[in-house]
PDB file of N, CA, C and O in Angstrom:
ATOM      1  N   MET A   1     -11.844  13.301 -14.839  1.00  0.00           N
ATOM      2  CA  MET A   1     -11.275  12.278 -13.982  1.00  0.00           C
ATOM      3  C   MET A   1     -10.794  12.906 -12.667  1.00  0.00           C
ATOM      4  O   MET A   1     -11.010  12.343 -11.594  1.00  0.00           O
ATOM      5  N   LEU A   2     -10.156  14.051 -12.751  1.00  0.00           N
ATOM      6  CA  LEU A   2      -9.658  14.692 -11.533  1.00  0.00           C
ATOM      7  C   LEU A   2     -10.791  15.143 -10.623  1.00  0.00           C
ATOM      8  O   LEU A   2     -10.655  15.112  -9.400  1.00  0.00           O
ATOM      9  N   ASP A   3     -11.908  15.564 -11.210  1.00  0.00           N
ATOM     10  CA  ASP A   3     -13.048  16.006 -10.399  1.00  0.00           C
ATOM     11  C   ASP A   3     -13.600  14.880  -9.529  1.00  0.00           C
ATOM     12  O   ASP A   3     -14.157  15.136  -8.462  1.00  0.00           O
ATOM     13  N   ALA A   4     -13.448  13.645  -9.978  1.00  0.00           N
ATOM     14  CA  ALA A   4     -13.991  12.499  -9.247  1.00  0.00           C
ATOM     15  C   ALA A   4     -13.072  12.021  -8.121  1.00  0.00           C
ATOM     16  O   ALA A   4     -13.470  11.166  -7.330  1.00  0.00           O
ATOM     17  N   LYS A   5     -11.866  12.548  -8.035  1.00  0.00           N
ATOM     18  CA  LYS A   5     -10.900  12.090  -7.028  1.00  0.00           C
ATOM     19  C   LYS A   5     -11.022  12.871  -5.732  1.00  0.00           C
ATOM     20  O   LYS A   5     -11.334  14.062  -5.727  1.00  0.00           O
ATOM     21  N   ASP A   6     -10.774  12.183  -4.652  1.00  0.00           N
ATOM     22  CA  ASP A   6     -10.736  12.790  -3.327  1.00  0.00           C
ATOM     23  C   ASP A   6      -9.539  13.751  -3.264  1.00  0.00           C
ATOM     24  O   ASP A   6      -8.430  13.361  -3.629  1.00  0.00           O
ATOM     25  N   PRO A   7      -9.737  14.993  -2.813  1.00  0.00           N
ATOM     26  CA  PRO A   7      -8.623  15.954  -2.743  1.00  0.00           C
ATOM     27  C   PRO A   7      -7.430  15.444  -1.931  1.00  0.00           C
ATOM     28  O   PRO A   7      -6.286  15.742  -2.274  1.00  0.00           O
ATOM     29  N   ALA A   8      -7.674  14.690  -0.872  1.00  0.00           N
ATOM     30  CA  ALA A   8      -6.567  14.145  -0.068  1.00  0.00           C
ATOM     31  C   ALA A   8      -5.756  13.143  -0.892  1.00  0.00           C
ATOM     32  O   ALA A   8      -4.530  13.095  -0.793  1.00  0.00           O
ATOM     33  N   PHE A   9      -6.449  12.347  -1.702  1.00  0.00           N
ATOM     34  CA  PHE A   9      -5.776  11.388  -2.577  1.00  0.00           C
ATOM     35  C   PHE A   9      -4.887  12.125  -3.572  1.00  0.00           C
ATOM     36  O   PHE A   9      -3.728  11.759  -3.765  1.00  0.00           O
ATOM     37  N   LEU A  10      -5.429  13.162  -4.201  1.00  0.00           N
ATOM     38  CA  LEU A  10      -4.651  13.924  -5.176  1.00  0.00           C
ATOM     39  C   LEU A  10      -3.428  14.565  -4.537  1.00  0.00           C
ATOM     40  O   LEU A  10      -2.344  14.561  -5.120  1.00  0.00           O
ATOM     41  N   LYS A  11      -3.599  15.113  -3.347  1.00  0.00           N
ATOM     42  CA  LYS A  11      -2.477  15.755  -2.653  1.00  0.00           C
ATOM     43  C   LYS A  11      -1.362  14.747  -2.373  1.00  0.00           C
ATOM     44  O   LYS A  11      -0.187  15.043  -2.589  1.00  0.00           O
ATOM     45  N   ARG A  12      -1.730  13.562  -1.894  1.00  0.00           N
ATOM     46  CA  ARG A  12      -0.733  12.505  -1.623  1.00  0.00           C
ATOM     47  C   ARG A  12      -0.055  12.063  -2.913  1.00  0.00           C
ATOM     48  O   ARG A  12       1.164  11.902  -2.959  1.00  0.00           O
ATOM     49  N   THR A  13      -0.842  11.871  -3.949  1.00  0.00           N
ATOM     50  CA  THR A  13      -0.300  11.385  -5.214  1.00  0.00           C
ATOM     51  C   THR A  13       0.673  12.394  -5.816  1.00  0.00           C
ATOM     52  O   THR A  13       1.758  12.024  -6.265  1.00  0.00           O
ATOM     53  N   ILE A  14       0.291  13.646  -5.824  1.00  0.00           N
ATOM     54  CA  ILE A  14       1.169  14.683  -6.376  1.00  0.00           C
ATOM     55  C   ILE A  14       2.455  14.772  -5.576  1.00  0.00           C
ATOM     56  O   ILE A  14       3.535  14.911  -6.150  1.00  0.00           O
ATOM     57  N   ALA A  15       2.351  14.693  -4.259  1.00  0.00           N
ATOM     58  CA  ALA A  15       3.552  14.728  -3.415  1.00  0.00           C
ATOM     59  C   ALA A  15       4.463  13.542  -3.720  1.00  0.00           C
ATOM     60  O   ALA A  15       5.682  13.701  -3.786  1.00  0.00           O
ATOM     61  N   MET A  16       3.889  12.369  -3.904  1.00  0.00           N
ATOM     62  CA  MET A  16       4.694  11.176  -4.223  1.00  0.00           C
ATOM     63  C   MET A  16       5.453  11.367  -5.530  1.00  0.00           C
ATOM     64  O   MET A  16       6.626  11.009  -5.633  1.00  0.00           O
ATOM     65  N   ILE A  17       4.786  11.928  -6.517  1.00  0.00           N
ATOM     66  CA  ILE A  17       5.433  12.137  -7.817  1.00  0.00           C
ATOM     67  C   ILE A  17       6.541  13.181  -7.705  1.00  0.00           C
ATOM     68  O   ILE A  17       7.645  12.977  -8.209  1.00  0.00           O
ATOM     69  N   LEU A  18       6.249  14.276  -7.057  1.00  0.00           N
ATOM     70  CA  LEU A  18       7.223  15.358  -6.953  1.00  0.00           C
ATOM     71  C   LEU A  18       8.430  14.999  -6.093  1.00  0.00           C
ATOM     72  O   LEU A  18       9.530  15.504  -6.320  1.00  0.00           O
ATOM     73  N   GLU A  19       8.228  14.130  -5.110  1.00  0.00           N
ATOM     74  CA  GLU A  19       9.307  13.774  -4.190  1.00  0.00           C
ATOM     75  C   GLU A  19      10.042  12.496  -4.590  1.00  0.00           C
ATOM     76  O   GLU A  19      10.931  12.048  -3.865  1.00  0.00           O
ATOM     77  N   TRP A  20       9.691  11.908  -5.718  1.00  0.00           N
ATOM     78  CA  TRP A  20      10.331  10.668  -6.169  1.00  0.00           C
ATOM     79  C   TRP A  20      11.809  10.939  -6.390  1.00  0.00           C
ATOM     80  O   TRP A  20      12.168  11.837  -7.152  1.00  0.00           O
ATOM     81  N   ASP A  21      12.670  10.169  -5.731  1.00  0.00           N
ATOM     82  CA  ASP A  21      14.103  10.420  -5.864  1.00  0.00           C
ATOM     83  C   ASP A  21      14.904   9.174  -6.223  1.00  0.00           C
ATOM     84  O   ASP A  21      16.133   9.190  -6.155  1.00  0.00           O
ATOM     85  N   ARG A  22      14.247   8.135  -6.590  1.00  0.00           N
ATOM     86  CA  ARG A  22      14.956   6.902  -6.938  1.00  0.00           C
ATOM     87  C   ARG A  22      15.670   7.070  -8.267  1.00  0.00           C
ATOM     88  O   ARG A  22      15.069   7.499  -9.252  1.00  0.00           O
ATOM     89  N   GLU A  23      16.946   6.733  -8.294  1.00  0.00           N
ATOM     90  CA  GLU A  23      17.724   6.813  -9.526  1.00  0.00           C
ATOM     91  C   GLU A  23      18.141   5.436 -10.027  1.00  0.00           C
ATOM     92  O   GLU A  23      18.481   5.271 -11.198  1.00  0.00           O
ATOM     93  N   GLU A  24      18.112   4.451  -9.136  1.00  0.00           N
ATOM     94  CA  GLU A  24      18.443   3.088  -9.523  1.00  0.00           C
ATOM     95  C   GLU A  24      17.252   2.192  -9.208  1.00  0.00           C
ATOM     96  O   GLU A  24      16.525   2.416  -8.240  1.00  0.00           O
ATOM     97  N   TYR A  25      17.068   1.193 -10.026  1.00  0.00           N
ATOM     98  CA  TYR A  25      15.929   0.303  -9.874  1.00  0.00           C
ATOM     99  C   TYR A  25      16.409  -1.137  -9.783  1.00  0.00           C
ATOM    100  O   TYR A  25      17.370  -1.515 -10.452  1.00  0.00           O
ATOM    101  N   PRO A  26      15.747  -1.942  -8.960  1.00  0.00           N
ATOM    102  CA  PRO A  26      16.116  -3.359  -8.910  1.00  0.00           C
ATOM    103  C   PRO A  26      15.940  -4.011 -10.292  1.00  0.00           C
ATOM    104  O   PRO A  26      15.047  -3.633 -11.051  1.00  0.00           O
ATOM    105  N   ASN A  27      16.771  -4.960 -10.601  1.00  0.00           N
ATOM    106  CA  ASN A  27      16.682  -5.656 -11.889  1.00  0.00           C
ATOM    107  C   ASN A  27      15.360  -6.379 -12.075  1.00  0.00           C
ATOM    108  O   ASN A  27      14.962  -6.665 -13.204  1.00  0.00           O
ATOM    109  N   GLU A  28      14.675  -6.678 -10.977  1.00  0.00           N
ATOM    110  CA  GLU A  28      13.420  -7.422 -11.052  1.00  0.00           C
ATOM    111  C   GLU A  28      12.258  -6.582 -11.576  1.00  0.00           C
ATOM    112  O   GLU A  28      11.224  -7.128 -11.960  1.00  0.00           O
ATOM    113  N   ILE A  29      12.419  -5.265 -11.595  1.00  0.00           N
ATOM    114  CA  ILE A  29      11.341  -4.407 -12.081  1.00  0.00           C
ATOM    115  C   ILE A  29      11.295  -4.480 -13.599  1.00  0.00           C
ATOM    116  O   ILE A  29      12.307  -4.307 -14.278  1.00  0.00           O
ATOM    117  N   VAL A  30      10.104  -4.737 -14.115  1.00  0.00           N
ATOM    118  CA  VAL A  30       9.885  -4.772 -15.559  1.00  0.00           C
ATOM    119  C   VAL A  30       8.927  -3.636 -15.896  1.00  0.00           C
ATOM    120  O   VAL A  30       7.835  -3.553 -15.334  1.00  0.00           O
ATOM    121  N   HIS A  31       9.329  -2.778 -16.796  1.00  0.00           N
ATOM    122  CA  HIS A  31       8.519  -1.619 -17.166  1.00  0.00           C
ATOM    123  C   HIS A  31       7.888  -1.868 -18.533  1.00  0.00           C
ATOM    124  O   HIS A  31       8.582  -2.023 -19.538  1.00  0.00           O
ATOM    125  N   ILE A  32       6.569  -1.904 -18.547  1.00  0.00           N
ATOM    126  CA  ILE A  32       5.801  -2.021 -19.780  1.00  0.00           C
ATOM    127  C   ILE A  32       5.196  -0.644 -20.025  1.00  0.00           C
ATOM    128  O   ILE A  32       4.469  -0.125 -19.178  1.00  0.00           O
ATOM    129  N   HIS A  33       5.489  -0.052 -21.172  1.00  0.00           N
ATOM    130  CA  HIS A  33       5.057   1.334 -21.415  1.00  0.00           C
ATOM    131  C   HIS A  33       4.461   1.469 -22.806  1.00  0.00           C
ATOM    132  O   HIS A  33       4.869   0.777 -23.739  1.00  0.00           O
ATOM    133  N   GLY A  34       3.508   2.352 -22.933  1.00  0.00           N
ATOM    134  CA  GLY A  34       2.883   2.612 -24.227  1.00  0.00           C
ATOM    135  C   GLY A  34       3.535   3.786 -24.939  1.00  0.00           C
ATOM    136  O   GLY A  34       3.932   4.766 -24.309  1.00  0.00           O
ATOM    137  N   ASN A  35       3.639   3.676 -26.246  1.00  0.00           N
ATOM    138  CA  ASN A  35       4.281   4.756 -26.997  1.00  0.00           C
ATOM    139  C   ASN A  35       3.353   5.952 -27.216  1.00  0.00           C
ATOM    140  O   ASN A  35       3.790   6.967 -27.758  1.00  0.00           O
ATOM    141  N   LYS A  36       2.098   5.858 -26.814  1.00  0.00           N
ATOM    142  CA  LYS A  36       1.147   6.972 -26.953  1.00  0.00           C
ATOM    143  C   LYS A  36       0.711   7.508 -25.594  1.00  0.00           C
ATOM    144  O   LYS A  36      -0.342   8.137 -25.492  1.00  0.00           O
ATOM    145  N   ASP A  37       1.504   7.270 -24.550  1.00  0.00           N
ATOM    146  CA  ASP A  37       1.167   7.742 -23.208  1.00  0.00           C
ATOM    147  C   ASP A  37       1.502   9.223 -23.110  1.00  0.00           C
ATOM    148  O   ASP A  37       2.674   9.599 -23.102  1.00  0.00           O
ATOM    149  N   SER A  38       0.470  10.066 -23.034  1.00  0.00           N
ATOM    150  CA  SER A  38       0.716  11.506 -22.934  1.00  0.00           C
ATOM    151  C   SER A  38       0.851  11.951 -21.482  1.00  0.00           C
ATOM    152  O   SER A  38       1.327  13.055 -21.217  1.00  0.00           O
ATOM    153  N   THR A  39       0.436  11.100 -20.533  1.00  0.00           N
ATOM    154  CA  THR A  39       0.577  11.430 -19.110  1.00  0.00           C
ATOM    155  C   THR A  39       2.027  11.288 -18.681  1.00  0.00           C
ATOM    156  O   THR A  39       2.570  12.161 -18.004  1.00  0.00           O
ATOM    157  N   ILE A  40       2.652  10.188 -19.074  1.00  0.00           N
ATOM    158  CA  ILE A  40       4.079   9.956 -18.815  1.00  0.00           C
ATOM    159  C   ILE A  40       4.720   9.669 -20.173  1.00  0.00           C
ATOM    160  O   ILE A  40       4.798   8.511 -20.584  1.00  0.00           O
ATOM    161  N   PRO A  41       5.174  10.699 -20.867  1.00  0.00           N
ATOM    162  CA  PRO A  41       5.713  10.526 -22.222  1.00  0.00           C
ATOM    163  C   PRO A  41       6.888   9.550 -22.274  1.00  0.00           C
ATOM    164  O   PRO A  41       7.695   9.473 -21.348  1.00  0.00           O
ATOM    165  N   ILE A  42       6.961   8.832 -23.345  1.00  0.00           N
ATOM    166  CA  ILE A  42       7.980   7.790 -23.524  1.00  0.00           C
ATOM    167  C   ILE A  42       9.395   8.353 -23.401  1.00  0.00           C
ATOM    168  O   ILE A  42      10.309   7.633 -22.999  1.00  0.00           O
ATOM    169  N   ARG A  43       9.588   9.629 -23.741  1.00  0.00           N
ATOM    170  CA  ARG A  43      10.924  10.222 -23.652  1.00  0.00           C
ATOM    171  C   ARG A  43      11.414  10.317 -22.209  1.00  0.00           C
ATOM    172  O   ARG A  43      12.601  10.540 -21.971  1.00  0.00           O
ATOM    173  N   ASN A  44      10.500  10.147 -21.238  1.00  0.00           N
ATOM    174  CA  ASN A  44      10.856  10.269 -19.823  1.00  0.00           C
ATOM    175  C   ASN A  44      11.052   8.935 -19.118  1.00  0.00           C
ATOM    176  O   ASN A  44      11.245   8.910 -17.903  1.00  0.00           O
ATOM    177  N   VAL A  45      11.008   7.833 -19.845  1.00  0.00           N
ATOM    178  CA  VAL A  45      11.079   6.528 -19.188  1.00  0.00           C
ATOM    179  C   VAL A  45      12.083   5.606 -19.869  1.00  0.00           C
ATOM    180  O   VAL A  45      12.428   5.773 -21.039  1.00  0.00           O
ATOM    181  N   ASN A  46      12.532   4.640 -19.102  1.00  0.00           N
ATOM    182  CA  ASN A  46      13.298   3.512 -19.629  1.00  0.00           C
ATOM    183  C   ASN A  46      12.393   2.311 -19.507  1.00  0.00           C
ATOM    184  O   ASN A  46      12.044   1.911 -18.396  1.00  0.00           O
ATOM    185  N   TYR A  47      12.015   1.741 -20.598  1.00  0.00           N
ATOM    186  CA  TYR A  47      11.056   0.639 -20.595  1.00  0.00           C
ATOM    187  C   TYR A  47      11.723  -0.654 -21.051  1.00  0.00           C
ATOM    188  O   TYR A  47      12.736  -0.643 -21.750  1.00  0.00           O
ATOM    189  N   ASN A  48      11.128  -1.760 -20.636  1.00  0.00           N
ATOM    190  CA  ASN A  48      11.566  -3.072 -21.102  1.00  0.00           C
ATOM    191  C   ASN A  48      10.721  -3.545 -22.280  1.00  0.00           C
ATOM    192  O   ASN A  48      11.221  -4.213 -23.185  1.00  0.00           O
ATOM    193  N   TYR A  49       9.453  -3.197 -22.260  1.00  0.00           N
ATOM    194  CA  TYR A  49       8.512  -3.593 -23.300  1.00  0.00           C
ATOM    195  C   TYR A  49       7.724  -2.367 -23.728  1.00  0.00           C
ATOM    196  O   TYR A  49       7.240  -1.603 -22.893  1.00  0.00           O
ATOM    197  N   LEU A  50       7.601  -2.188 -25.029  1.00  0.00           N
ATOM    198  CA  LEU A  50       6.857  -1.063 -25.574  1.00  0.00           C
ATOM    199  C   LEU A  50       5.579  -1.587 -26.216  1.00  0.00           C
ATOM    200  O   LEU A  50       5.616  -2.489 -27.053  1.00  0.00           O
ATOM    201  N   VAL A  51       4.458  -1.017 -25.819  1.00  0.00           N
ATOM    202  CA  VAL A  51       3.169  -1.393 -26.383  1.00  0.00           C
ATOM    203  C   VAL A  51       2.801  -0.353 -27.440  1.00  0.00           C
ATOM    204  O   VAL A  51       2.626   0.829 -27.142  1.00  0.00           O
ATOM    205  N   GLU A  52       2.690  -0.819 -28.663  1.00  0.00           N
ATOM    206  CA  GLU A  52       2.358   0.059 -29.781  1.00  0.00           C
ATOM    207  C   GLU A  52       0.943   0.609 -29.617  1.00  0.00           C
ATOM    208  O   GLU A  52      -0.001  -0.144 -29.376  1.00  0.00           O
ATOM    209  N   ASP A  53       0.805   1.909 -29.748  1.00  0.00           N
ATOM    210  CA  ASP A  53      -0.470   2.629 -29.566  1.00  0.00           C
ATOM    211  C   ASP A  53      -1.009   2.505 -28.149  1.00  0.00           C
ATOM    212  O   ASP A  53      -2.205   2.691 -27.926  1.00  0.00           O
ATOM    213  N   GLY A  54      -0.152   2.197 -27.194  1.00  0.00           N
ATOM    214  CA  GLY A  54      -0.566   2.089 -25.796  1.00  0.00           C
ATOM    215  C   GLY A  54      -0.565   3.452 -25.128  1.00  0.00           C
ATOM    216  O   GLY A  54       0.421   4.186 -25.196  1.00  0.00           O
ATOM    217  N   SER A  55      -1.672   3.789 -24.481  1.00  0.00           N
ATOM    218  CA  SER A  55      -1.795   5.063 -23.775  1.00  0.00           C
ATOM    219  C   SER A  55      -1.640   4.820 -22.277  1.00  0.00           C
ATOM    220  O   SER A  55      -1.298   3.719 -21.849  1.00  0.00           O
ATOM    221  N   HIS A  56      -1.895   5.854 -21.493  1.00  0.00           N
ATOM    222  CA  HIS A  56      -1.824   5.719 -20.043  1.00  0.00           C
ATOM    223  C   HIS A  56      -2.914   4.764 -19.538  1.00  0.00           C
ATOM    224  O   HIS A  56      -2.797   4.211 -18.445  1.00  0.00           O
ATOM    225  N   MET A  57      -3.947   4.578 -20.316  1.00  0.00           N
ATOM    226  CA  MET A  57      -5.057   3.688 -19.955  1.00  0.00           C
ATOM    227  C   MET A  57      -4.948   2.337 -20.670  1.00  0.00           C
ATOM    228  O   MET A  57      -5.952   1.643 -20.832  1.00  0.00           O
ATOM    229  N   MET A  58      -3.762   1.965 -21.089  1.00  0.00           N
ATOM    230  CA  MET A  58      -3.611   0.773 -21.919  1.00  0.00           C
ATOM    231  C   MET A  58      -3.963  -0.531 -21.204  1.00  0.00           C
ATOM    232  O   MET A  58      -4.201  -1.542 -21.864  1.00  0.00           O
ATOM    233  N   ALA A  59      -4.002  -0.530 -19.886  1.00  0.00           N
ATOM    234  CA  ALA A  59      -4.445  -1.741 -19.185  1.00  0.00           C
ATOM    235  C   ALA A  59      -5.893  -2.055 -19.562  1.00  0.00           C
ATOM    236  O   ALA A  59      -6.301  -3.216 -19.557  1.00  0.00           O
ATOM    237  N   LEU A  60      -6.651  -1.039 -19.881  1.00  0.00           N
ATOM    238  CA  LEU A  60      -8.043  -1.226 -20.305  1.00  0.00           C
ATOM    239  C   LEU A  60      -8.160  -1.462 -21.802  1.00  0.00           C
ATOM    240  O   LEU A  60      -9.002  -2.243 -22.246  1.00  0.00           O
ATOM    241  N   THR A  61      -7.319  -0.791 -22.583  1.00  0.00           N
ATOM    242  CA  THR A  61      -7.465  -0.843 -24.034  1.00  0.00           C
ATOM    243  C   THR A  61      -6.547  -1.856 -24.718  1.00  0.00           C
ATOM    244  O   THR A  61      -6.801  -2.246 -25.858  1.00  0.00           O
ATOM    245  N   LYS A  62      -5.505  -2.278 -24.050  1.00  0.00           N
ATOM    246  CA  LYS A  62      -4.529  -3.211 -24.632  1.00  0.00           C
ATOM    247  C   LYS A  62      -4.298  -4.398 -23.703  1.00  0.00           C
ATOM    248  O   LYS A  62      -3.196  -4.944 -23.642  1.00  0.00           O
ATOM    249  N   GLY A  63      -5.332  -4.789 -22.989  1.00  0.00           N
ATOM    250  CA  GLY A  63      -5.211  -5.838 -21.979  1.00  0.00           C
ATOM    251  C   GLY A  63      -4.657  -7.150 -22.506  1.00  0.00           C
ATOM    252  O   GLY A  63      -3.826  -7.776 -21.849  1.00  0.00           O
ATOM    253  N   LYS A  64      -5.104  -7.576 -23.680  1.00  0.00           N
ATOM    254  CA  LYS A  64      -4.640  -8.856 -24.241  1.00  0.00           C
ATOM    255  C   LYS A  64      -3.134  -8.814 -24.499  1.00  0.00           C
ATOM    256  O   LYS A  64      -2.413  -9.752 -24.159  1.00  0.00           O
ATOM    257  N   GLU A  65      -2.672  -7.733 -25.095  1.00  0.00           N
ATOM    258  CA  GLU A  65      -1.245  -7.603 -25.392  1.00  0.00           C
ATOM    259  C   GLU A  65      -0.411  -7.543 -24.109  1.00  0.00           C
ATOM    260  O   GLU A  65       0.641  -8.175 -24.020  1.00  0.00           O
ATOM    261  N   ILE A  66      -0.873  -6.797 -23.137  1.00  0.00           N
ATOM    262  CA  ILE A  66      -0.158  -6.704 -21.859  1.00  0.00           C
ATOM    263  C   ILE A  66      -0.146  -8.053 -21.163  1.00  0.00           C
ATOM    264  O   ILE A  66       0.872  -8.455 -20.599  1.00  0.00           O
ATOM    265  N   SER A  67      -1.269  -8.750 -21.200  1.00  0.00           N
ATOM    266  CA  SER A  67      -1.344 -10.086 -20.598  1.00  0.00           C
ATOM    267  C   SER A  67      -0.344 -11.043 -21.248  1.00  0.00           C
ATOM    268  O   SER A  67       0.277 -11.854 -20.561  1.00  0.00           O
ATOM    269  N   GLU A  68      -0.192 -10.951 -22.551  1.00  0.00           N
ATOM    270  CA  GLU A  68       0.774 -11.804 -23.256  1.00  0.00           C
ATOM    271  C   GLU A  68       2.207 -11.482 -22.828  1.00  0.00           C
ATOM    272  O   GLU A  68       3.026 -12.384 -22.654  1.00  0.00           O
ATOM    273  N   ILE A  69       2.502 -10.198 -22.659  1.00  0.00           N
ATOM    274  CA  ILE A  69       3.838  -9.795 -22.209  1.00  0.00           C
ATOM    275  C   ILE A  69       4.097 -10.331 -20.805  1.00  0.00           C
ATOM    276  O   ILE A  69       5.161 -10.890 -20.539  1.00  0.00           O
ATOM    277  N   ILE A  70       3.133 -10.164 -19.911  1.00  0.00           N
ATOM    278  CA  ILE A  70       3.297 -10.632 -18.529  1.00  0.00           C
ATOM    279  C   ILE A  70       3.432 -12.147 -18.489  1.00  0.00           C
ATOM    280  O   ILE A  70       4.252 -12.677 -17.739  1.00  0.00           O
ATOM    281  N   SER A  71       2.639 -12.846 -19.286  1.00  0.00           N
ATOM    282  CA  SER A  71       2.733 -14.314 -19.335  1.00  0.00           C
ATOM    283  C   SER A  71       4.114 -14.757 -19.813  1.00  0.00           C
ATOM    284  O   SER A  71       4.683 -15.707 -19.275  1.00  0.00           O
ATOM    285  N   ALA A  72       4.652 -14.075 -20.816  1.00  0.00           N
ATOM    286  CA  ALA A  72       5.985 -14.412 -21.321  1.00  0.00           C
ATOM    287  C   ALA A  72       7.040 -14.168 -20.249  1.00  0.00           C
ATOM    288  O   ALA A  72       7.963 -14.968 -20.092  1.00  0.00           O
ATOM    289  N   ILE A  73       6.908 -13.063 -19.510  1.00  0.00           N
ATOM    290  CA  ILE A  73       7.846 -12.760 -18.437  1.00  0.00           C
ATOM    291  C   ILE A  73       7.778 -13.828 -17.361  1.00  0.00           C
ATOM    292  O   ILE A  73       8.807 -14.339 -16.919  1.00  0.00           O
ATOM    293  N   LEU A  74       6.577 -14.161 -16.943  1.00  0.00           N
ATOM    294  CA  LEU A  74       6.397 -15.142 -15.864  1.00  0.00           C
ATOM    295  C   LEU A  74       6.838 -16.544 -16.282  1.00  0.00           C
ATOM    296  O   LEU A  74       7.225 -17.344 -15.430  1.00  0.00           O
ATOM    297  N   SER A  75       6.787 -16.848 -17.553  1.00  0.00           N
ATOM    298  CA  SER A  75       7.212 -18.178 -17.999  1.00  0.00           C
ATOM    299  C   SER A  75       8.720 -18.359 -17.863  1.00  0.00           C
ATOM    300  O   SER A  75       9.210 -19.488 -17.893  1.00  0.00           O
ATOM    301  N   THR A  76       9.458 -17.265 -17.714  1.00  0.00           N
ATOM    302  CA  THR A  76      10.908 -17.361 -17.570  1.00  0.00           C
ATOM    303  C   THR A  76      11.350 -17.353 -16.109  1.00  0.00           C
ATOM    304  O   THR A  76      12.526 -17.557 -15.807  1.00  0.00           O
ATOM    305  N   VAL A  77      10.387 -17.114 -15.197  1.00  0.00           N
ATOM    306  CA  VAL A  77      10.709 -17.067 -13.760  1.00  0.00           C
ATOM    307  C   VAL A  77      10.762 -18.486 -13.223  1.00  0.00           C
ATOM    308  O   VAL A  77       9.876 -19.298 -13.489  1.00  0.00           O
ATOM    309  N   ASN A  78      11.802 -18.775 -12.470  1.00  0.00           N
ATOM    310  CA  ASN A  78      11.945 -20.141 -11.908  1.00  0.00           C
ATOM    311  C   ASN A  78      11.075 -20.317 -10.705  1.00  0.00           C
ATOM    312  O   ASN A  78      11.062 -21.392 -10.104  1.00  0.00           O
TER     313      ASN A  78
END
């Protein structure tokens, strides 16, 4: 996957990750995270919704479940 990325893209992305300094998040942010994400391990995040067996690619592999979570969230928005 990394071989297919533009080096400039990777440099920007790595810099964004390393320079991230936000410690507080707006209440409107909803974090959906997979318990099998090895790229961003669950021990490093505060999540609102946990997707069982969800990996870093769970948007592709767990789309139905994620869609249901998003639909439930949006149904509560006025």
